[in-house]
N, C-alpha and C positions, 0 to 999 in steps of 0.2 A: 760946281756939280749940281745937278738938278735931279730930284727924285719924283717920279710920277707914280701915283697909286691908283689902282682900279678896284672898284667895288662891284660886287655882283649881288643879285637879289637872293641867290641861293647860298646858304651858308652850310658848312659841315656840322652835322649834329654830333655832339660829343658822345663817345661810347657807342656809336652806331657804325657797324661794318657793312660796307657795300661790297658785294661779291664782284670779283674781277673776271675777266674773260677766261683766265686759267681755271678759276674755281668752277665756272660753268662747263668748261671742257671736261674737267675731272668728274663732275656730276654725270655727265653724259657717257663717260667711258664705261665699258663692260667690266674691266678689271683694272686694278692699280698695283703697280710694283711698289711695295713698301720698303724693301731692303734687298741689297745685293751684296754677295760675299764670294768673291772668286767666280766659280762656275755655277753657283746656285743663287736663286732669287726667291724671295718671300712675296707671294702675290695674294692680294685681297680679291677674291673672285666675285664679291658682291652677290653671293647666293648661287652662283653657277658651280655645279659639281664637276670636278675633273678627276680622272683616275687613269691608271695605266702606266706605261713605261715613261720614265722621266719625272714622275712625281715622287719626291723623296719622302715627304711626310705631310700629314694633315694636322694642323694645330687647333682646328675648331674655329667657329665664327667665320667660316669662309676663307681662312688663311691656309695657303699651301706653300710648301717649299718645292720648287721645280728646278730642273737643270736648264742650262742655256738652250740646248736643242729643243727641249719641250716648250720653252718660252717662245722660241721662234715659230714653232708650229701653232701655238695659241695666238700669236700675233697675226698670223695669216687668216685666222677665223674670227677673232674678236678685236675690238678697239681697246688697246691697252696703253695706259699712260703712267709715267712715274709719279709717285706721290711724295716727292722730296725736292 
């Protein structure tokens, strides 16, 4: 059996995090789904104010609990990604 090793000029720096493609997509998203429980979802709106039918409660800091039907309407207007 023979082992071959390859060396590169770039090494990984310890304790340095490189953002992935998913991290970049989450940063570009208008809203993030933080939690789901049955028919309701907790959404981080990143500063977008939502109100009206289907909004169950507002937790502060841009977090809202919305129904599934309201989430579907928001998805047609905004770029929404899960944050889990």
